[in-house]
PDB file with one MODEL, atoms N, CA, C and O in Angstrom:
MODEL        1
ATOM      1  N   UNK A   1      61.737  57.937   6.957  1.00  0.00           N
ATOM      2  CA  UNK A   1      61.701  58.301   8.540  1.00  0.00           C
ATOM      3  C   UNK A   1      61.739  59.716   9.033  1.00  0.00           C
ATOM      4  O   UNK A   1      62.773  60.290   8.693  1.00  0.00           O
ATOM      5  N   UNK A   2      60.909  60.441   9.735  1.00  0.00           N
ATOM      6  CA  UNK A   2      60.642  61.549  10.259  1.00  0.00           C
ATOM      7  C   UNK A   2      62.030  61.976  11.587  1.00  0.00           C
ATOM      8  O   UNK A   2      61.959  61.534  12.734  1.00  0.00           O
ATOM      9  N   UNK A   3      62.652  62.462  11.327  1.00  0.00           N
ATOM     10  CA  UNK A   3      63.823  62.975  12.666  1.00  0.00           C
ATOM     11  C   UNK A   3      63.180  63.780  13.565  1.00  0.00           C
ATOM     12  O   UNK A   3      62.290  64.528  13.158  1.00  0.00           O
ATOM     13  N   UNK A   4      63.518  63.747  14.852  1.00  0.00           N
ATOM     14  CA  UNK A   4      63.161  64.523  15.853  1.00  0.00           C
ATOM     15  C   UNK A   4      63.691  65.867  15.650  1.00  0.00           C
ATOM     16  O   UNK A   4      64.757  66.043  15.059  1.00  0.00           O
ATOM     17  N   UNK A   5      62.723  67.181  16.292  1.00  0.00           N
ATOM     18  CA  UNK A   5      63.105  68.551  16.057  1.00  0.00           C
ATOM     19  C   UNK A   5      64.075  68.492  17.458  1.00  0.00           C
ATOM     20  O   UNK A   5      63.985  67.587  18.288  1.00  0.00           O
ATOM     21  N   UNK A   6      64.886  69.478  17.539  1.00  0.00           N
ATOM     22  CA  UNK A   6      65.649  69.548  18.690  1.00  0.00           C
ATOM     23  C   UNK A   6      64.666  69.567  20.242  1.00  0.00           C
ATOM     24  O   UNK A   6      64.848  69.093  21.363  1.00  0.00           O
ATOM     25  N   UNK A   7      63.569  70.383  19.593  1.00  0.00           N
ATOM     26  CA  UNK A   7      62.308  70.418  20.922  1.00  0.00           C
ATOM     27  C   UNK A   7      61.927  69.122  21.574  1.00  0.00           C
ATOM     28  O   UNK A   7      61.977  68.814  22.765  1.00  0.00           O
ATOM     29  N   UNK A   8      61.387  68.169  20.137  1.00  0.00           N
ATOM     30  CA  UNK A   8      61.334  67.010  20.418  1.00  0.00           C
ATOM     31  C   UNK A   8      62.347  65.952  21.103  1.00  0.00           C
ATOM     32  O   UNK A   8      61.984  64.931  21.688  1.00  0.00           O
ATOM     33  N   UNK A   9      63.288  66.253  20.978  1.00  0.00           N
ATOM     34  CA  UNK A   9      64.638  65.152  21.306  1.00  0.00           C
ATOM     35  C   UNK A   9      64.677  66.278  22.720  1.00  0.00           C
ATOM     36  O   UNK A   9      65.175  65.549  23.578  1.00  0.00           O
ATOM     37  N   UNK A  10      64.515  67.135  23.144  1.00  0.00           N
ATOM     38  CA  UNK A  10      64.693  67.787  25.033  1.00  0.00           C
ATOM     39  C   UNK A  10      63.461  67.053  25.569  1.00  0.00           C
ATOM     40  O   UNK A  10      63.552  66.394  26.605  1.00  0.00           O
ATOM     41  N   UNK A  11      62.292  67.151  24.879  1.00  0.00           N
ATOM     42  CA  UNK A  11      61.287  66.420  25.492  1.00  0.00           C
ATOM     43  C   UNK A  11      61.373  65.011  25.650  1.00  0.00           C
ATOM     44  O   UNK A  11      60.657  64.623  26.572  1.00  0.00           O
ATOM     45  N   UNK A  12      61.985  64.134  25.084  1.00  0.00           N
ATOM     46  CA  UNK A  12      62.116  62.708  25.119  1.00  0.00           C
ATOM     47  C   UNK A  12      63.305  62.717  26.058  1.00  0.00           C
ATOM     48  O   UNK A  12      63.230  61.875  26.952  1.00  0.00           O
ATOM     49  N   UNK A  13      64.218  63.362  26.054  1.00  0.00           N
ATOM     50  CA  UNK A  13      65.262  63.189  27.113  1.00  0.00           C
ATOM     51  C   UNK A  13      64.771  63.644  28.609  1.00  0.00           C
ATOM     52  O   UNK A  13      65.181  62.992  29.569  1.00  0.00           O
ATOM     53  N   UNK A  14      64.132  64.457  28.757  1.00  0.00           N
ATOM     54  CA  UNK A  14      63.426  64.995  30.075  1.00  0.00           C
ATOM     55  C   UNK A  14      62.523  63.868  30.049  1.00  0.00           C
ATOM     56  O   UNK A  14      62.856  63.293  31.086  1.00  0.00           O
ATOM     57  N   UNK A  15      61.754  63.296  29.625  1.00  0.00           N
ATOM     58  CA  UNK A  15      60.657  62.515  29.888  1.00  0.00           C
ATOM     59  C   UNK A  15      61.318  60.873  30.386  1.00  0.00           C
ATOM     60  O   UNK A  15      60.611  59.974  30.840  1.00  0.00           O
ATOM     61  N   UNK A  16      62.099  60.825  30.272  1.00  0.00           N
ATOM     62  CA  UNK A  16      63.217  59.738  30.568  1.00  0.00           C
ATOM     63  C   UNK A  16      62.562  58.407  29.579  1.00  0.00           C
ATOM     64  O   UNK A  16      62.439  58.387  28.354  1.00  0.00           O
ATOM     65  N   UNK A  17      62.248  57.470  30.458  1.00  0.00           N
ATOM     66  CA  UNK A  17      61.613  56.082  30.177  1.00  0.00           C
ATOM     67  C   UNK A  17      60.204  56.662  29.899  1.00  0.00           C
ATOM     68  O   UNK A  17      59.456  55.786  30.332  1.00  0.00           O
ATOM     69  N   UNK A  18      59.693  57.332  29.573  1.00  0.00           N
ATOM     70  CA  UNK A  18      58.286  57.483  29.804  1.00  0.00           C
ATOM     71  C   UNK A  18      57.766  58.067  28.575  1.00  0.00           C
ATOM     72  O   UNK A  18      58.478  58.889  27.997  1.00  0.00           O
ATOM     73  N   UNK A  19      56.373  57.693  27.984  1.00  0.00           N
ATOM     74  CA  UNK A  19      56.312  58.738  26.598  1.00  0.00           C
ATOM     75  C   UNK A  19      56.190  59.958  26.398  1.00  0.00           C
ATOM     76  O   UNK A  19      56.237  60.697  27.381  1.00  0.00           O
ATOM     77  N   UNK A  20      56.056  60.357  25.468  1.00  0.00           N
ATOM     78  CA  UNK A  20      55.712  61.949  25.182  1.00  0.00           C
ATOM     79  C   UNK A  20      55.020  62.523  24.597  1.00  0.00           C
ATOM     80  O   UNK A  20      55.296  62.787  23.427  1.00  0.00           O
ATOM     81  N   UNK A  21      53.659  63.011  25.268  1.00  0.00           N
ATOM     82  CA  UNK A  21      52.705  63.438  24.755  1.00  0.00           C
ATOM     83  C   UNK A  21      52.838  64.684  23.739  1.00  0.00           C
ATOM     84  O   UNK A  21      53.582  65.593  24.108  1.00  0.00           O
ATOM     85  N   UNK A  22      52.238  64.801  22.589  1.00  0.00           N
ATOM     86  CA  UNK A  22      52.293  66.044  21.835  1.00  0.00           C
ATOM     87  C   UNK A  22      50.895  66.252  20.758  1.00  0.00           C
ATOM     88  O   UNK A  22      50.365  65.419  20.024  1.00  0.00           O
ATOM     89  N   UNK A  23      50.647  67.296  20.927  1.00  0.00           N
ATOM     90  CA  UNK A  23      49.598  67.765  19.828  1.00  0.00           C
ATOM     91  C   UNK A  23      50.113  68.809  18.645  1.00  0.00           C
ATOM     92  O   UNK A  23      50.864  69.784  18.627  1.00  0.00           O
ATOM     93  N   UNK A  24      49.239  68.026  17.572  1.00  0.00           N
ATOM     94  CA  UNK A  24      49.110  69.236  16.630  1.00  0.00           C
ATOM     95  C   UNK A  24      48.132  70.710  16.762  1.00  0.00           C
ATOM     96  O   UNK A  24      46.967  71.039  16.982  1.00  0.00           O
ATOM     97  N   UNK A  25      49.158  71.176  16.536  1.00  0.00           N
ATOM     98  CA  UNK A  25      48.062  72.816  17.095  1.00  0.00           C
ATOM     99  C   UNK A  25      46.836  73.363  16.039  1.00  0.00           C
ATOM    100  O   UNK A  25      45.842  74.069  16.207  1.00  0.00           O
ATOM    101  N   UNK A  26      47.483  72.603  14.762  1.00  0.00           N
ATOM    102  CA  UNK A  26      46.411  73.033  13.703  1.00  0.00           C
ATOM    103  C   UNK A  26      44.903  72.192  14.249  1.00  0.00           C
ATOM    104  O   UNK A  26      43.851  72.702  14.633  1.00  0.00           O
ATOM    105  N   UNK A  27      45.248  70.830  14.120  1.00  0.00           N
ATOM    106  CA  UNK A  27      44.047  69.882  14.437  1.00  0.00           C
ATOM    107  C   UNK A  27      43.735  69.208  15.852  1.00  0.00           C
ATOM    108  O   UNK A  27      42.805  68.409  15.963  1.00  0.00           O
ATOM    109  N   UNK A  28      44.431  69.511  16.775  1.00  0.00           N
ATOM    110  CA  UNK A  28      44.147  69.459  18.075  1.00  0.00           C
ATOM    111  C   UNK A  28      44.463  67.990  18.191  1.00  0.00           C
ATOM    112  O   UNK A  28      44.246  67.513  19.305  1.00  0.00           O
ATOM    113  N   UNK A  29      44.936  67.167  17.259  1.00  0.00           N
ATOM    114  CA  UNK A  29      44.899  65.886  17.498  1.00  0.00           C
ATOM    115  C   UNK A  29      46.405  65.384  18.276  1.00  0.00           C
ATOM    116  O   UNK A  29      47.525  65.880  18.159  1.00  0.00           O
ATOM    117  N   UNK A  30      45.961  64.252  19.072  1.00  0.00           N
ATOM    118  CA  UNK A  30      47.028  64.012  19.972  1.00  0.00           C
ATOM    119  C   UNK A  30      48.019  63.051  19.626  1.00  0.00           C
ATOM    120  O   UNK A  30      47.633  62.115  18.925  1.00  0.00           O
ATOM    121  N   UNK A  31      49.322  63.088  19.999  1.00  0.00           N
ATOM    122  CA  UNK A  31      50.390  61.969  19.223  1.00  0.00           C
ATOM    123  C   UNK A  31      51.041  61.592  20.544  1.00  0.00           C
ATOM    124  O   UNK A  31      50.864  62.337  21.507  1.00  0.00           O
ATOM    125  N   UNK A  32      51.922  60.282  20.691  1.00  0.00           N
ATOM    126  CA  UNK A  32      52.779  59.704  21.652  1.00  0.00           C
ATOM    127  C   UNK A  32      53.930  59.455  20.844  1.00  0.00           C
ATOM    128  O   UNK A  32      54.031  58.825  19.792  1.00  0.00           O
ATOM    129  N   UNK A  33      54.674  59.987  21.442  1.00  0.00           N
ATOM    130  CA  UNK A  33      56.484  59.405  20.924  1.00  0.00           C
ATOM    131  C   UNK A  33      56.723  58.730  22.043  1.00  0.00           C
ATOM    132  O   UNK A  33      56.449  58.974  23.218  1.00  0.00           O
ATOM    133  N   UNK A  34      57.310  57.788  21.485  1.00  0.00           N
ATOM    134  CA  UNK A  34      57.781  56.694  22.707  1.00  0.00           C
ATOM    135  C   UNK A  34      59.030  55.509  21.774  1.00  0.00           C
ATOM    136  O   UNK A  34      58.955  55.456  20.547  1.00  0.00           O
ATOM    137  N   UNK A  35      59.763  54.917  22.300  1.00  0.00           N
ATOM    138  CA  UNK A  35      61.307  54.448  22.056  1.00  0.00           C
ATOM    139  C   UNK A  35      60.080  53.345  21.025  1.00  0.00           C
ATOM    140  O   UNK A  35      58.909  53.014  21.214  1.00  0.00           O
ATOM    141  N   UNK A  36      61.069  53.059  19.945  1.00  0.00           N
ATOM    142  CA  UNK A  36      61.009  52.220  18.926  1.00  0.00           C
ATOM    143  C   UNK A  36      60.872  51.032  19.781  1.00  0.00           C
ATOM    144  O   UNK A  36      59.671  50.810  19.936  1.00  0.00           O
ATOM    145  N   UNK A  37      61.697  50.070  20.478  1.00  0.00           N
ATOM    146  CA  UNK A  37      61.860  48.965  20.766  1.00  0.00           C
ATOM    147  C   UNK A  37      60.439  48.858  22.086  1.00  0.00           C
ATOM    148  O   UNK A  37      60.293  47.718  22.527  1.00  0.00           O
ATOM    149  N   UNK A  38      59.685  49.704  22.542  1.00  0.00           N
ATOM    150  CA  UNK A  38      58.609  49.655  23.377  1.00  0.00           C
ATOM    151  C   UNK A  38      57.302  49.650  22.365  1.00  0.00           C
ATOM    152  O   UNK A  38      56.341  48.903  22.547  1.00  0.00           O
ATOM    153  N   UNK A  39      57.399  50.552  21.314  1.00  0.00           N
ATOM    154  CA  UNK A  39      56.293  49.843  20.096  1.00  0.00           C
ATOM    155  C   UNK A  39      56.547  48.946  19.561  1.00  0.00           C
ATOM    156  O   UNK A  39      55.564  48.504  18.967  1.00  0.00           O
ATOM    157  N   UNK A  40      57.773  48.143  19.381  1.00  0.00           N
ATOM    158  CA  UNK A  40      57.488  47.218  18.721  1.00  0.00           C
ATOM    159  C   UNK A  40      57.054  45.966  19.500  1.00  0.00           C
ATOM    160  O   UNK A  40      56.517  45.043  18.888  1.00  0.00           O
ATOM    161  N   UNK A  41      57.249  45.900  20.725  1.00  0.00           N
ATOM    162  CA  UNK A  41      57.277  45.190  21.905  1.00  0.00           C
ATOM    163  C   UNK A  41      55.589  45.073  22.152  1.00  0.00           C
ATOM    164  O   UNK A  41      55.032  43.990  22.329  1.00  0.00           O
ATOM    165  N   UNK A  42      54.926  46.296  22.135  1.00  0.00           N
ATOM    166  CA  UNK A  42      53.382  46.382  22.777  1.00  0.00           C
ATOM    167  C   UNK A  42      52.647  46.104  21.232  1.00  0.00           C
ATOM    168  O   UNK A  42      51.544  45.557  21.230  1.00  0.00           O
ATOM    169  N   UNK A  43      53.292  46.498  19.916  1.00  0.00           N
ATOM    170  CA  UNK A  43      52.588  45.382  18.581  1.00  0.00           C
ATOM    171  C   UNK A  43      52.614  44.657  18.652  1.00  0.00           C
ATOM    172  O   UNK A  43      51.615  44.242  18.064  1.00  0.00           O
ATOM    173  N   UNK A  44      53.481  43.359  19.288  1.00  0.00           N
ATOM    174  CA  UNK A  44      53.827  42.149  19.222  1.00  0.00           C
ATOM    175  C   UNK A  44      53.060  41.681  20.296  1.00  0.00           C
ATOM    176  O   UNK A  44      52.590  40.561  20.095  1.00  0.00           O
ATOM    177  N   UNK A  45      52.814  42.140  21.266  1.00  0.00           N
ATOM    178  CA  UNK A  45      51.767  41.875  22.364  1.00  0.00           C
ATOM    179  C   UNK A  45      50.291  41.715  21.896  1.00  0.00           C
ATOM    180  O   UNK A  45      49.464  40.919  22.343  1.00  0.00           O
ATOM    181  N   UNK A  46      50.138  42.587  20.954  1.00  0.00           N
ATOM    182  CA  UNK A  46      48.624  42.860  20.405  1.00  0.00           C
ATOM    183  C   UNK A  46      48.473  41.864  19.663  1.00  0.00           C
ATOM    184  O   UNK A  46      47.489  41.165  19.906  1.00  0.00           O
ATOM    185  N   UNK A  47      49.345  41.475  18.565  1.00  0.00           N
ATOM    186  CA  UNK A  47      49.663  40.362  17.439  1.00  0.00           C
ATOM    187  C   UNK A  47      48.975  38.944  18.151  1.00  0.00           C
ATOM    188  O   UNK A  47      48.127  38.091  17.889  1.00  0.00           O
ATOM    189  N   UNK A  48      49.578  39.170  18.824  1.00  0.00           N
ATOM    190  CA  UNK A  48      49.571  37.633  19.810  1.00  0.00           C
ATOM    191  C   UNK A  48      47.939  37.449  20.728  1.00  0.00           C
ATOM    192  O   UNK A  48      47.405  36.369  20.979  1.00  0.00           O
ATOM    193  N   UNK A  49      47.472  38.647  21.052  1.00  0.00           N
ATOM    194  CA  UNK A  49      46.174  38.641  21.679  1.00  0.00           C
ATOM    195  C   UNK A  49      45.161  38.755  20.350  1.00  0.00           C
ATOM    196  O   UNK A  49      43.966  38.754  20.644  1.00  0.00           O
ATOM    197  N   UNK A  50      45.448  38.842  19.083  1.00  0.00           N
ATOM    198  CA  UNK A  50      44.456  39.081  18.119  1.00  0.00           C
ATOM    199  C   UNK A  50      44.405  37.397  17.285  1.00  0.00           C
ATOM    200  O   UNK A  50      43.604  36.881  16.505  1.00  0.00           O
ATOM    201  N   UNK A  51      45.586  36.972  17.871  1.00  0.00           N
ATOM    202  CA  UNK A  51      45.690  35.804  17.356  1.00  0.00           C
ATOM    203  C   UNK A  51      44.913  34.502  18.258  1.00  0.00           C
ATOM    204  O   UNK A  51      44.675  33.504  17.579  1.00  0.00           O
ATOM    205  N   UNK A  52      44.636  34.463  19.263  1.00  0.00           N
ATOM    206  CA  UNK A  52      43.746  34.250  20.392  1.00  0.00           C
ATOM    207  C   UNK A  52      42.606  34.354  20.136  1.00  0.00           C
ATOM    208  O   UNK A  52      41.891  33.486  20.637  1.00  0.00           O
ATOM    209  N   UNK A  53      42.010  35.279  19.383  1.00  0.00           N
ATOM    210  CA  UNK A  53      40.118  35.903  19.205  1.00  0.00           C
ATOM    211  C   UNK A  53      39.581  34.542  18.845  1.00  0.00           C
ATOM    212  O   UNK A  53      38.625  34.093  19.476  1.00  0.00           O
ATOM    213  N   UNK A  54      40.211  33.771  17.741  1.00  0.00           N
ATOM    214  CA  UNK A  54      39.263  32.581  16.595  1.00  0.00           C
ATOM    215  C   UNK A  54      39.340  31.539  18.190  1.00  0.00           C
ATOM    216  O   UNK A  54      38.235  31.318  18.686  1.00  0.00           O
ATOM    217  N   UNK A  55      40.273  31.088  18.753  1.00  0.00           N
ATOM    218  CA  UNK A  55      40.154  29.985  19.829  1.00  0.00           C
ATOM    219  C   UNK A  55      39.592  30.818  20.833  1.00  0.00           C
ATOM    220  O   UNK A  55      39.445  29.890  21.628  1.00  0.00           O
ATOM    221  N   UNK A  56      39.079  31.973  21.565  1.00  0.00           N
ATOM    222  CA  UNK A  56      38.271  32.409  22.638  1.00  0.00           C
ATOM    223  C   UNK A  56      37.126  31.999  21.984  1.00  0.00           C
ATOM    224  O   UNK A  56      36.642  30.939  22.380  1.00  0.00           O
ATOM    225  N   UNK A  57      36.489  32.670  20.940  1.00  0.00           N
ATOM    226  CA  UNK A  57      35.234  32.158  20.410  1.00  0.00           C
ATOM    227  C   UNK A  57      34.819  30.787  20.152  1.00  0.00           C
ATOM    228  O   UNK A  57      33.839  30.168  20.565  1.00  0.00           O
ATOM    229  N   UNK A  58      35.624  30.496  19.502  1.00  0.00           N
ATOM    230  CA  UNK A  58      35.483  28.761  19.603  1.00  0.00           C
ATOM    231  C   UNK A  58      34.993  28.706  21.106  1.00  0.00           C
ATOM    232  O   UNK A  58      33.768  28.832  21.105  1.00  0.00           O
ATOM    233  N   UNK A  59      35.393  28.593  22.130  1.00  0.00           N
ATOM    234  CA  UNK A  59      35.394  28.342  23.442  1.00  0.00           C
ATOM    235  C   UNK A  59      34.370  28.640  23.718  1.00  0.00           C
ATOM    236  O   UNK A  59      33.574  27.743  23.994  1.00  0.00           O
ATOM    237  N   UNK A  60      33.982  29.910  23.762  1.00  0.00           N
ATOM    238  CA  UNK A  60      33.160  30.654  24.208  1.00  0.00           C
ATOM    239  C   UNK A  60      31.678  29.872  23.716  1.00  0.00           C
ATOM    240  O   UNK A  60      30.783  29.706  24.544  1.00  0.00           O
ATOM    241  N   UNK A  61      31.541  29.454  22.397  1.00  0.00           N
ATOM    242  CA  UNK A  61      30.660  28.887  21.433  1.00  0.00           C
ATOM    243  C   UNK A  61      30.375  27.613  22.198  1.00  0.00           C
ATOM    244  O   UNK A  61      29.207  27.359  22.494  1.00  0.00           O
ATOM    245  N   UNK A  62      31.477  26.689  22.584  1.00  0.00           N
ATOM    246  CA  UNK A  62      30.887  25.849  23.454  1.00  0.00           C
ATOM    247  C   UNK A  62      30.382  25.704  24.498  1.00  0.00           C
ATOM    248  O   UNK A  62      29.562  24.889  24.922  1.00  0.00           O
ATOM    249  N   UNK A  63      31.026  26.737  25.036  1.00  0.00           N
ATOM    250  CA  UNK A  63      30.271  27.431  26.827  1.00  0.00           C
ATOM    251  C   UNK A  63      29.120  27.978  26.657  1.00  0.00           C
ATOM    252  O   UNK A  63      28.820  28.683  27.620  1.00  0.00           O
ATOM    253  N   UNK A  64      27.830  27.936  25.291  1.00  0.00           N
ATOM    254  CA  UNK A  64      26.837  28.045  25.167  1.00  0.00           C
ATOM    255  C   UNK A  64      26.373  29.516  24.555  1.00  0.00           C
ATOM    256  O   UNK A  64      25.242  29.931  24.302  1.00  0.00           O
ATOM    257  N   UNK A  65      27.926  30.270  24.383  1.00  0.00           N
ATOM    258  CA  UNK A  65      27.498  31.795  23.972  1.00  0.00           C
ATOM    259  C   UNK A  65      26.684  31.588  22.546  1.00  0.00           C
ATOM    260  O   UNK A  65      25.847  32.422  22.200  1.00  0.00           O
ATOM    261  N   UNK A  66      26.851  30.933  22.092  1.00  0.00           N
ATOM    262  CA  UNK A  66      25.934  31.049  20.778  1.00  0.00           C
ATOM    263  C   UNK A  66      24.997  30.495  21.183  1.00  0.00           C
ATOM    264  O   UNK A  66      24.768  29.568  20.406  1.00  0.00           O
ATOM    265  N   UNK A  67      24.051  30.519  22.240  1.00  0.00           N
ATOM    266  CA  UNK A  67      22.588  29.994  22.525  1.00  0.00           C
ATOM    267  C   UNK A  67      21.798  31.134  21.799  1.00  0.00           C
ATOM    268  O   UNK A  67      22.192  32.298  21.876  1.00  0.00           O
ATOM    269  N   UNK A  68      20.656  30.779  21.077  1.00  0.00           N
ATOM    270  CA  UNK A  68      19.893  32.200  21.140  1.00  0.00           C
ATOM    271  C   UNK A  68      19.156  32.920  21.924  1.00  0.00           C
ATOM    272  O   UNK A  68      18.530  33.905  21.533  1.00  0.00           O
ATOM    273  N   UNK A  69      19.162  32.390  23.394  1.00  0.00           N
ATOM    274  CA  UNK A  69      18.683  32.847  24.719  1.00  0.00           C
ATOM    275  C   UNK A  69      19.621  34.094  25.146  1.00  0.00           C
ATOM    276  O   UNK A  69      19.206  35.003  25.866  1.00  0.00           O
ATOM    277  N   UNK A  70      20.793  34.041  24.679  1.00  0.00           N
ATOM    278  CA  UNK A  70      22.408  34.981  24.873  1.00  0.00           C
ATOM    279  C   UNK A  70      21.768  35.980  23.957  1.00  0.00           C
ATOM    280  O   UNK A  70      22.319  37.036  24.266  1.00  0.00           O
ATOM    281  N   UNK A  71      20.955  36.215  23.052  1.00  0.00           N
ATOM    282  CA  UNK A  71      21.106  37.560  22.314  1.00  0.00           C
ATOM    283  C   UNK A  71      20.632  38.513  22.732  1.00  0.00           C
ATOM    284  O   UNK A  71      20.900  39.619  22.263  1.00  0.00           O
ATOM    285  N   UNK A  72      19.926  38.356  23.576  1.00  0.00           N
ATOM    286  CA  UNK A  72      19.325  39.354  24.493  1.00  0.00           C
ATOM    287  C   UNK A  72      20.313  40.376  25.318  1.00  0.00           C
ATOM    288  O   UNK A  72      19.949  41.411  25.876  1.00  0.00           O
ATOM    289  N   UNK A  73      21.861  39.762  25.258  1.00  0.00           N
ATOM    290  CA  UNK A  73      22.468  40.552  25.858  1.00  0.00           C
ATOM    291  C   UNK A  73      23.510  40.964  24.668  1.00  0.00           C
ATOM    292  O   UNK A  73      24.668  40.850  25.071  1.00  0.00           O
ATOM    293  N   UNK A  74      23.442  41.310  23.620  1.00  0.00           N
ATOM    294  CA  UNK A  74      23.611  42.178  22.461  1.00  0.00           C
ATOM    295  C   UNK A  74      23.287  43.441  22.609  1.00  0.00           C
ATOM    296  O   UNK A  74      23.846  44.387  22.054  1.00  0.00           O
ATOM    297  N   UNK A  75      22.319  43.494  23.409  1.00  0.00           N
ATOM    298  CA  UNK A  75      21.670  45.160  23.383  1.00  0.00           C
ATOM    299  C   UNK A  75      23.210  46.016  24.626  1.00  0.00           C
ATOM    300  O   UNK A  75      23.244  47.224  24.861  1.00  0.00           O
ATOM    301  N   UNK A  76      23.796  45.442  24.943  1.00  0.00           N
ATOM    302  CA  UNK A  76      24.417  45.861  25.869  1.00  0.00           C
ATOM    303  C   UNK A  76      26.211  45.797  25.033  1.00  0.00           C
ATOM    304  O   UNK A  76      27.241  46.068  25.649  1.00  0.00           O
ATOM    305  N   UNK A  77      26.167  45.461  23.848  1.00  0.00           N
ATOM    306  CA  UNK A  77      27.424  45.681  22.744  1.00  0.00           C
ATOM    307  C   UNK A  77      27.682  47.407  22.664  1.00  0.00           C
ATOM    308  O   UNK A  77      26.913  48.236  22.176  1.00  0.00           O
ATOM    309  N   UNK A  78      28.801  47.608  23.203  1.00  0.00           N
ATOM    310  CA  UNK A  78      28.722  49.149  22.681  1.00  0.00           C
ATOM    311  C   UNK A  78      29.280  49.490  21.491  1.00  0.00           C
ATOM    312  O   UNK A  78      29.321  50.647  21.072  1.00  0.00           O
ATOM    313  N   UNK A  79      29.717  48.528  20.918  1.00  0.00           N
ATOM    314  CA  UNK A  79      29.801  48.618  18.772  1.00  0.00           C
ATOM    315  C   UNK A  79      28.482  49.110  18.052  1.00  0.00           C
ATOM    316  O   UNK A  79      28.426  49.599  16.924  1.00  0.00           O
ATOM    317  N   UNK A  80      27.437  48.889  18.915  1.00  0.00           N
ATOM    318  CA  UNK A  80      26.320  48.666  17.998  1.00  0.00           C
ATOM    319  C   UNK A  80      25.638  49.620  18.585  1.00  0.00           C
ATOM    320  O   UNK A  80      24.507  49.903  18.190  1.00  0.00           O
TER     321      UNK A  80
ENDMDL
END
């Protein structure tokens, strides 16, 4: 595990309950520092949502989403 630098610790303290945004000056990649308990709670909620996908897809299929006439809506899929 990496430890916070004094500068990061200061920013975390200054932010209070809010996450801290920081950037790698070499890559311009942004990162967010947040408390581990907040991250763990968010991760658990995301896992709960993922576990609901198979049931949701089955229900959608039963409601007619698998009907070939619905294929025309695939053009609106931003993943394609």
